[in-house]
C-alpha positions in Angstrom: -73.1 30.1 -8.9 -76.5 28.8 -10.0 -77.8 26.0 -7.8 -78.4 23.8 -10.8 -74.7 24.2 -11.7 -73.7 23.4 -8.2 -75.9 20.3 -8.1 -74.5 19.1 -11.3 -70.9 19.6 -10.2 -71.6 17.7 -7.0 -73.6 15.0 -8.6 -76.7 15.6 -6.4 -80.4 15.7 -7.0 -82.0 19.1 -6.9 -85.5 19.5 -5.6 -86.9 23.0 -6.0 -86.5 26.2 -7.9 -83.3 27.8 -9.3 -81.5 30.2 -6.9 -78.1 31.9 -6.8 -75.6 30.6 -4.2 -72.6 32.6 -3.0 -71.3 30.7 0.0 -71.9 28.0 2.6 -72.9 28.6 6.2 -74.2 26.6 9.2 -78.0 26.6 9.4 -78.1 28.9 12.4 -76.0 31.6 10.7 -77.1 31.1 7.1 -78.5 34.1 5.2 -79.9 34.7 1.7 -77.4 33.5 -0.9 -76.0 30.8 1.4 -76.2 27.0 1.0 -76.6 25.3 4.4 -76.9 21.6 5.4 -78.9 19.3 7.8 -77.5 16.1 9.3 -80.1 15.2 11.9 -83.9 15.3 12.1 -84.0 17.8 14.9 -82.2 20.4 12.7 -85.4 20.5 10.6 -87.1 22.5 13.4 -84.4 25.3 13.3 -85.2 28.6 11.6 -83.9 28.6 8.0 -82.8 31.7 6.2 -80.6 29.9 3.7 -81.4 30.0 0.0 -80.9 26.2 -0.3 -80.1 23.3 2.0 -78.3 20.0 1.7 -80.3 17.2 3.3 -79.7 13.5 3.8 -81.8 11.3 1.5 -83.8 9.8 4.4 -85.0 13.3 5.5 -85.7 14.7 2.0 -89.5 14.4 2.3 -89.6 16.0 5.8 -87.2 18.7 4.8 -89.8 20.3 2.4 -91.0 22.2 5.5 -87.9 24.3 5.4 -89.4 26.1 2.4 -86.3 26.3 0.3 -84.8 24.3 -2.6 -83.0 21.1 -1.5 -79.9 19.2 -2.6 -80.3 15.5 -1.6 -77.1 13.9 -0.4 -75.8 10.8 1.2 -73.3 12.9 3.1 -74.5 16.4 3.6 -71.6 17.6 5.8 -69.0 16.3 3.3 -70.9 17.7 0.3 -71.2 21.1 2.1 -67.4 21.2 2.2 -67.1 20.3 -1.4 -69.6 23.0 -2.3 -67.5 25.5 -0.3 -64.4 24.7 -2.4 -66.4 25.1 -5.6 -67.6 28.5 -4.4 -64.0 29.7 -3.8 -63.3 28.6 -0.2 -59.7 27.7 0.7 -58.3 25.0 2.9 -55.0 25.1 4.9 -52.3 24.3 2.5 -48.6 23.4 2.5 -46.7 23.4 -0.8 -43.3 21.9 -1.5 -40.5 21.8 1.1 -40.4 25.0 3.1 -36.8 26.4 3.3 -37.1 26.7 7.1 -37.9 23.0 7.5 -35.0 20.9 8.9 -34.8 17.6 7.0 -32.0 15.1 7.9 -30.1 14.1 4.7 -30.8 10.4 5.5 -34.6 10.9 5.6 -36.4 9.4 2.6 -39.4 11.5 1.3 -41.4 10.1 -1.5 -42.7 12.0 -4.5 -45.2 14.8 -3.6 -44.4 15.0 0.1 -44.9 18.5 1.4 -43.2 19.9 4.6 -44.3 23.2 6.2 -42.3 25.9 8.0 -40.0 24.9 10.9 -41.0 21.2 10.7 -38.3 18.8 11.7 -37.7 15.4 10.0 -35.2 13.2 11.7 -32.6 10.7 10.6 -33.8 7.7 8.6 -37.4 8.8 8.6 -39.5 7.4 5.8 -42.5 9.3 4.5 -44.8 8.0 1.8 -46.1 9.8 -1.3 -48.2 12.9 -1.1 -48.1 13.1 2.7 -48.2 16.6 4.2 -46.2 17.6 7.3 -47.5 20.9 8.7 -45.6 23.7 10.4 -43.7 22.9 13.5 -44.3 19.1 13.4 -41.5 16.9 14.6 -40.9 13.5 13.1 -38.2 11.8 15.2 -35.6 9.3 13.9 -36.6 6.2 12.1 -40.3 6.9 12.1 -42.2 5.5 9.2 -45.2 7.4 7.8 -47.3 6.0 4.9 -48.8 7.6 1.8 -51.3 10.5 1.8 -51.0 11.1 5.6 -51.5 14.5 7.2 -49.5 15.4 10.2 -50.8 18.7 11.6 -48.9 21.6 13.2 -46.8 20.9 16.3 -47.6 17.1 16.4 -44.7 15.0 17.6 -44.1 11.5 16.2 -41.6 9.1 17.6 -40.5 10.9 20.8 -39.4 8.8 23.8 -42.1 7.2 25.8 -42.8 7.9 29.5 -40.8 5.0 30.9 -38.9 5.0 34.2 -37.8 2.5 36.8 -37.5 3.6 40.5 -34.1 2.6 41.6 -32.2 3.7 44.8 -34.5 6.6 45.4 -34.5 8.0 41.9 -36.4 7.5 38.6 -34.1 6.0 36.1 -35.1 6.4 32.4 -35.7 3.2 30.4 -34.3 3.5 26.9 -36.9 3.5 24.1 -35.3 1.7 21.2 -38.3 1.1 18.9 -40.1 3.2 16.3 -43.5 4.6 15.3 -45.1 3.1 12.1 -48.1 5.0 10.6 -50.1 3.4 7.8 -51.6 5.1 4.7 -54.3 7.8 4.8 -53.8 8.6 8.5 -54.5 12.1 9.9 -52.7 13.2 13.1 -54.0 16.4 14.8 -52.2 19.4 16.1 -50.2 19.0 19.3 -50.8 15.2 19.3 -47.9 13.0 20.5 -47.3 9.4 19.4 -44.4 7.9 21.4 -41.9 5.4 20.0 -41.9 1.9 21.2 -39.7 0.7 24.0 -38.9 -2.3 21.7 -40.5 -3.0 18.4 -43.2 -0.6 17.0 -46.0 1.8 18.1 -48.5 1.3 15.2 -51.3 3.4 13.8 -53.4 1.6 11.2 -54.3 2.9 7.8 -57.3 5.2 7.6 -57.3 6.2 11.3 -58.2 9.7 12.2 -56.6 11.3 15.4 -57.8 14.6 16.7 -55.8 17.4 18.3 -54.2 17.0 21.8 -54.1 13.2 21.9 -51.5 11.2 23.7 -50.6 7.8 22.4 -48.0 6.0 24.5 -45.2 3.5 23.7 -46.1 0.2 22.0 -49.7 1.1 21.5 -51.2 -0.8 18.6 -54.1 1.0 16.8 -56.0 -0.7 14.0 -57.5 0.6 10.8 -60.2 3.3 10.4 -60.3 4.2 14.1 -61.5 7.7 15.3 -59.7 9.1 18.3 -61.1 12.5 19.5 -59.4 15.3 21.3 -57.7 14.9 24.7 -57.8 11.1 24.6 -55.0 9.4 26.5 -53.9 5.9 25.6 -51.4 4.3 28.0 -48.6 2.0 27.0 -49.1 -1.4 25.3 -52.8 -1.0 24.7 -54.4 -2.6 21.6 -57.1 -0.7 19.9 -58.7 -2.8 17.2 -60.2 -1.8 13.8 -63.0 0.7 13.7 -62.9 1.7 17.4 -64.2 5.2 18.3 -62.7 6.9 21.5 -64.7 10.1 22.2 -63.1 13.2 23.8 -61.1 12.9 27.0 -61.5 9.1 27.2 -58.6 7.5 29.0 -57.2 4.0 28.7 -54.9 2.3 31.3 -51.9 0.2 30.2 -52.3 -3.2 28.5 -56.0 -2.9 27.7 -57.6 -4.3 24.5 -60.6 -2.4 23.0 -62.3 -4.8 20.6 -63.2 -4.2 17.0 -65.9 -1.6 16.4 -66.3 -0.7 20.1 -67.4 2.8 21.1 -66.1 4.6 24.2 -68.0 7.7 25.3 -66.5 11.0 26.3 -64.6 11.2 29.6 -64.8 7.5 30.1 -62.0 5.7 32.0 -61.2 2.3 30.6 -59.5 -0.1 33.1 -60.5 -3.5 31.6 -60.8 -5.0 28.2 -63.8 -3.8 26.1 -65.6 -6.4 23.9 -65.9 -6.0 20.2 -68.9 -3.9 19.2 -69.7 -2.8 22.7 -70.5 0.8 23.8 -69.1 1.8 27.1 -69.4 5.0 29.2 -69.0 6.2 32.8 -66.3 7.6 34.9 -64.8 4.0 35.2 -66.0 2.4 32.0 -68.8 -0.1 31.9 -71.5 -1.1 29.4 -73.5 2.0 28.5 -76.9 0.6 29.6 -75.6 -0.2 33.0 -74.1 3.2 33.4 -77.4 4.9 32.3 -79.3 2.7 34.9 -76.9 3.9 37.6 -77.2 7.5 36.6 -81.0 7.2 36.6 -80.9 5.7 40.1 -78.8 8.5 41.4 -81.2 11.1 40.0 -84.0 9.4 42.0 -81.9 9.2 45.2 -82.9 12.6 46.6 -86.6 11.9 46.3 -86.1 8.4 47.8 -84.2 9.9 50.8 -87.0 12.4 51.4 -89.5 9.4 51.4 -87.2 7.5 53.9 -86.9 10.5 56.2 -90.7 11.1 56.2 -91.2 7.4 56.9 -88.7 7.4 59.8 -90.2 10.6 61.2 -93.6 8.9 61.2 -92.2 5.9 62.9 -90.7 8.0 65.7 -94.0 9.9 66.3 -96.1 6.7 66.3 
């Protein structure tokens, strides 16, 4: 496809000469005939063998040094994906209701719902229009899933929570009588589990994106447009407000509230409430600046101890 045609189809400004584009590739692997993309200034220092590059508008002037035609975009990574589709790329697809899927007759599936091989849809489940349930996913009884949701392979929605009471030397299971309710336009990654509430509802707000291998416990309330990255664990009855980002392997203890728009860094343990708009990091979470100050102090500790030992040795010989 001609680059001018691609630019027109994507609605993007072209800066540079006409070239032929055959595919899309990351900058470090791109070759002649490829369209690549840049999302950060440091990428402009990488070698460029692509025939053209998508660049953010704020870097368009600097990106001239790449020496190739540019497509100027507000969202280069997204437009690279769109370009890939125009050039013949294919995404993972589910069509219709696969004959191997097990769908309870009391489940209500709206128009356009697609269910993949060996998925299981339980009794009285409600799934909104144009949602997609991929292979092997399990949607337990009475779960409610909104419109245009994507539940990826082997996710489990609405299983019993991890609730026990230690009585007379044994762990007695506490019944979980609630449900899971998922809003519209939510994506749930492969092998992610969202447990049903003990009473009431576990809630996932509209527009939230949940990565693979995430555990969301009973009665958790997650707001709108949150991003929850792989291997995050959220314990029971936590409240995650709108727009929160939990980076990979973050862990949240029970009954914690993470305020609107807060950011929690990778591998951070959250044991107390996080204020709205805050950024927290560290093994046991704290404000990011405080954590960085402690890390910086620890890095200086060996040199400090050498100084102390030299001083003490001088005192002893004096």
